[in-house]
C-alpha positions in Angstrom: -14.0 -16.7 -2.9 -12.9 -13.5 -1.1 -10.4 -15.5 1.0 -8.8 -16.9 -2.2 -8.5 -13.4 -3.6 -6.9 -12.1 -0.4 -4.4 -15.0 -0.6 -3.8 -14.3 -4.2 -3.0 -10.6 -3.7 -0.9 -11.5 -0.7 1.1 -13.9 -2.9 1.6 -11.1 -5.4 2.8 -9.0 -2.5 5.4 -11.6 -1.6 6.8 -11.4 -5.1 6.8 -7.6 -5.1 8.4 -7.7 -1.7 11.4 -9.6 -3.1 11.7 -6.9 -5.8 11.4 -4.1 -3.3 14.4 -5.6 -1.5 16.4 -5.2 -4.7 15.2 -1.6 -5.2 15.9 -0.6 -1.6 19.4 -2.0 -1.6 20.5 -1.0 -5.1 19.1 2.5 -5.7 20.9 4.1 -2.7 24.2 2.9 -4.1 23.3 4.1 -7.6 23.2 0.6 -9.0 20.9 -0.8 -11.7 17.8 -2.7 -10.5 18.0 -4.9 -13.6 21.7 -5.9 -13.9 23.5 -7.8 -12.5 21.0 -10.5 -11.5 20.5 -11.2 -7.8 23.6 -12.7 -6.2 25.3 -13.3 -2.9 27.1 -10.1 -1.8 30.0 -12.1 -0.5 30.8 -14.9 -2.9 28.9 -13.3 -5.9 27.1 -16.6 -6.5 24.2 -15.8 -9.0 21.0 -17.0 -7.4 18.9 -19.6 -9.3 15.1 -19.5 -9.6 14.9 -22.0 -6.7 16.9 -19.6 -4.5 14.6 -16.7 -5.3 11.3 -18.0 -4.1 10.0 -15.5 -1.5 10.4 -16.6 2.1 10.4 -20.3 1.2 14.0 -20.2 -0.2 15.2 -18.6 3.0 13.5 -21.3 5.1 14.8 -24.2 3.0 18.4 -22.8 3.0 18.2 -22.1 6.7 19.0 -18.5 6.2 22.3 -19.1 4.6 23.8 -18.7 1.1 23.7 -22.1 -0.7 27.2 -21.5 -2.1 29.3 -20.1 0.6 27.2 -20.5 3.8 27.1 -16.7 4.5 24.2 -15.8 6.8 21.4 -14.1 4.9 19.8 -11.0 6.7 16.4 -11.7 8.1 15.3 -8.4 6.6 14.9 -10.1 3.2 12.1 -12.5 4.2 10.7 -10.1 6.7 10.2 -7.5 3.9 8.6 -10.1 1.6 6.2 -11.3 4.4 5.3 -7.8 5.4 4.6 -6.7 1.8 2.4 -9.8 1.3 0.5 -9.1 4.5 0.1 -5.4 3.7 -1.2 -6.2 0.2 -3.8 -8.6 1.7 -4.7 -6.1 4.5 -5.3 -3.4 1.9 -7.8 -5.6 0.1 -9.5 -6.6 3.3 -9.8 -3.1 4.7 -10.7 -1.3 1.4 -12.4 -4.0 -0.6 -12.0 -4.0 -4.4 -12.4 -0.3 -4.7 -10.3 2.3 -6.6 -8.8 3.4 -3.3 -7.0 0.0 -3.3 -4.8 1.4 -6.0 -3.7 4.2 -3.7 -3.1 1.7 -0.9 -1.0 -0.7 -3.0 1.2 2.2 -4.3 1.6 3.5 -0.7 2.5 0.1 0.7 5.0 -0.4 -2.1 6.7 3.0 -1.4 6.8 2.2 2.4 8.5 -1.2 1.9 11.2 0.3 -0.3 11.8 3.1 2.2 11.9 0.5 5.0 14.7 -1.5 3.3 16.8 1.5 2.2 16.6 3.4 5.4 17.3 0.4 7.7 20.4 -0.5 5.6 21.8 2.8 4.6 19.8 5.5 6.6 18.9 6.9 3.2 15.5 7.6 1.6 16.4 7.8 -2.1 15.1 10.8 -4.1 14.7 8.6 -7.1 12.1 6.4 -5.3 10.2 9.5 -4.0 10.2 11.1 -7.5 8.9 7.9 -9.0 5.9 7.5 -6.6 5.0 11.2 -6.3 3.6 11.8 -9.8 1.9 8.4 -9.7 0.1 9.4 -6.5 -0.8 12.8 -7.9 -2.4 11.2 -11.0 -4.2 8.5 -9.0 -5.6 11.1 -6.5 -7.0 13.1 -9.4 -9.1 10.0 -10.4 -9.5 8.7 -6.9 -10.1 11.9 -4.9 -10.3 12.3 -1.2 -13.2 14.2 0.5 -12.7 17.1 0.1 -10.7 16.6 -3.1 -8.0 19.1 -2.1 -7.1 17.3 1.2 -4.4 15.2 -0.6 -2.6 18.2 -1.9 -3.0 20.1 1.3 -1.6 17.0 3.0 1.5 17.1 0.8 2.1 20.7 1.7 1.5 20.1 5.4 3.8 17.1 5.4 6.6 19.0 3.8 6.5 22.3 5.7 5.8 20.6 9.1 8.8 18.3 8.7 10.9 21.2 7.3 10.0 23.3 10.4 10.9 20.4 12.8 14.3 20.0 10.9 14.9 23.7 11.2 14.2 24.1 14.9 16.0 20.9 15.8 19.1 22.0 13.8 19.1 19.0 11.4 17.4 16.5 13.7 15.1 15.5 10.8 16.7 14.4 7.6 15.9 15.8 4.2 14.7 12.4 3.0 12.1 12.4 5.8 10.9 15.8 4.8 10.4 14.8 1.1 8.9 11.5 2.2 6.1 13.2 4.2 5.3 15.4 1.3 4.7 12.3 -0.8 2.8 10.6 2.0 0.5 13.5 2.3 -0.9 12.7 -1.2 -2.1 9.4 0.1 -3.1 10.3 3.6 -4.5 13.8 3.4 -3.7 16.6 5.8 -5.2 15.0 8.9 -3.8 11.6 8.0 -0.3 12.9 7.6 -0.5 14.5 11.1 -1.6 11.2 12.5 1.3 9.4 10.7 3.8 11.8 12.3 2.2 11.3 15.7 2.3 7.5 15.5 5.8 7.5 14.1 7.1 9.7 16.9 5.2 7.5 19.4 6.8 4.3 18.1 10.2 5.9 17.8 10.0 7.1 21.4 8.9 3.6 22.7 11.5 1.6 20.8 14.2 4.2 21.5 13.5 4.1 25.2 13.5 0.3 25.3 16.8 0.4 23.3 18.4 2.8 25.7 17.3 0.9 28.8 18.5 -2.4 27.4 21.8 -1.0 26.2 21.1 -1.8 22.5 21.1 1.9 21.6 23.7 4.3 23.0 23.0 7.9 23.7 23.8 10.1 20.7 23.6 7.1 18.4 21.9 7.7 15.0 18.8 5.6 14.5 16.9 5.4 11.2 13.5 7.1 11.5 12.2 5.6 8.3 10.9 2.3 9.8 9.0 4.3 12.4 7.5 6.5 9.6 6.5 3.3 7.8 4.6 1.8 10.7 3.2 5.2 11.7 1.8 5.7 8.2 0.3 2.2 8.1 -1.4 2.8 11.4 -2.7 6.2 10.3 -3.9 5.0 6.9 -5.8 1.9 8.0 -6.7 2.6 11.6 -6.3 6.4 12.1 -10.0 7.4 12.0 -11.2 4.6 14.3 -8.5 5.4 16.8 -9.4 9.1 16.8 -13.1 8.3 17.3 -12.3 5.9 20.1 -10.1 8.6 21.8 -12.9 11.2 21.4 -15.4 8.8 23.0 -13.0 8.1 25.9 -12.3 11.8 26.7 -16.0 12.5 26.4 -17.0 10.1 29.2 
């Protein structure tokens, strides 16, 4: 029965992932997320219900627009799949507890950030201002231990990133600063520090590989949002076990 429920919530995640693509692509360009309906950006062909089935439509159409044959970015099905996987992972890791509400809100925020930052290198304020009050309200009813950890995490996330941006002379964007303030509400003060650590680690590894392979040029701007996304996921679900494992290793 649990497996069926995990599949069900994963299926809901696939549907939401499709919607998050729309939000992440339209909000940065100040467009409505309701009108017009989803369409091909090149030929303006309005997509039918059969062309909007998460992941499956992409596979059946072989990654191309049914009308004009324009290649569809792999980011679309990737976001849908990742959202579905993260929704299922949230239920598996947390069970059917109230903390699951926090996790689903957090995963939703991260997926929108992933789409918007990878396409436009922008983390929209409207998205952050939508999720921030929701997480505040949820954390009042689903508190951390101690209860003030979430609110301290928000302050730590904001001021730490602000300090990094200041000493690096703009090396950290304003969207990243505000995003970490919101993430702190879900992660707490220790979790937000872990998220930054993992994000920096992932950014360093991928950046180094990109430089060595020639895919990234020195001085080239690279969106940090995707690294924050995966760093946050790591910290939220696996942060404490990783810290405990590290403590045991250094204690040997």
